[in-house]
Residue, then its C-alpha position, 0 to 999 in steps of 0.5 A: m072570873q078568877m082573880s090571881s093571888p098577890a103572891t104569884p111566882r111572877t109577882f115574887f120574882i119582880g119584887a125580889a128583882l126590885g129589892l136587889v136593885g134597891m140594895l145595890v143602889a143603897s150600898g153604892t155599888a150600882i153601875a151606870d146604864s148598861s147601854l147608851a145610844i148617841d149620835v155621831d158628833d154628839a156628846k152625852l154626860v153620864k153621872l157616876a155613883g162614885e169618884p172615877s179614876t180609869v176609863v177604858v174604851s174598847n174601840p176609840l174609832f167609834a166613841d171617846a170618853s173622859i172624866q169630869g168630876s163624878k161625870l163621864i163625858v161620851i162623844g160619838k165619833n163614827t157609827g158602830r159599837t164600843k164598850i166603855i168601862v169606868l173604874d174608881f180608885d180602888g178598881k171597883q167598877l162604876a160603869n160598864m156600858m155598850v155605846n151604840v153610835q148612830r147617825t141621825e137617819a132623818r138627814v141621811v141620804s145614801v147613793f148607790r152606784g154600780g161598779s167600783n163606786g159603791r155606796r156614798t153616804m151624805n148627811c144633809e142638814p141643810f147642805c150635804d156633806q159626806p161623813l166617814i161611814v164604814n162600808d162606803d166606797f173605799p177610795r172615797y173612805e180612804e181619802q176622807y180618813k186622810q183628811i179627817t186625820f190631817k184635820t185632827g192633827l192640825s187641831s192638836g198641833e201634831a200634823n204637818t201643815g203640808n198640802g192638806d191631802g192628809a200626807q204627813 
């Protein structure tokens, strides 16, 4: 049985990569994880290596982000993917991450109907609600979108308190 020497190309590559990561961390230029998985309607804290100034969310339909001190708060809004970039006051990048917003599959039921009714997704914990899910039956999706927009407007003081059908 032949033993490989400690200085194989693979060992050298791994050692060099670890050394580079160590130098980045020591220099304070390390960025937060490159990906983050979060459930719909959940929140996560991400500690940043520096003082953040600017947060960019590429698609705010899927996630929202805000700064609290040296932490980034990420909130999952709807299933999908979005990119979040955080910069410090000098414009240096503190985080660049792909956020994958998912739903908890253990409590999800999808009902498929023929014709124009399409799919309806329900989140059951313990009662079944129909969350706003892309690719569900469009008339139902549109109705839910109007209701969610109306409710969000009410909570921020921006919505007309009309008949609750989402019309403003």
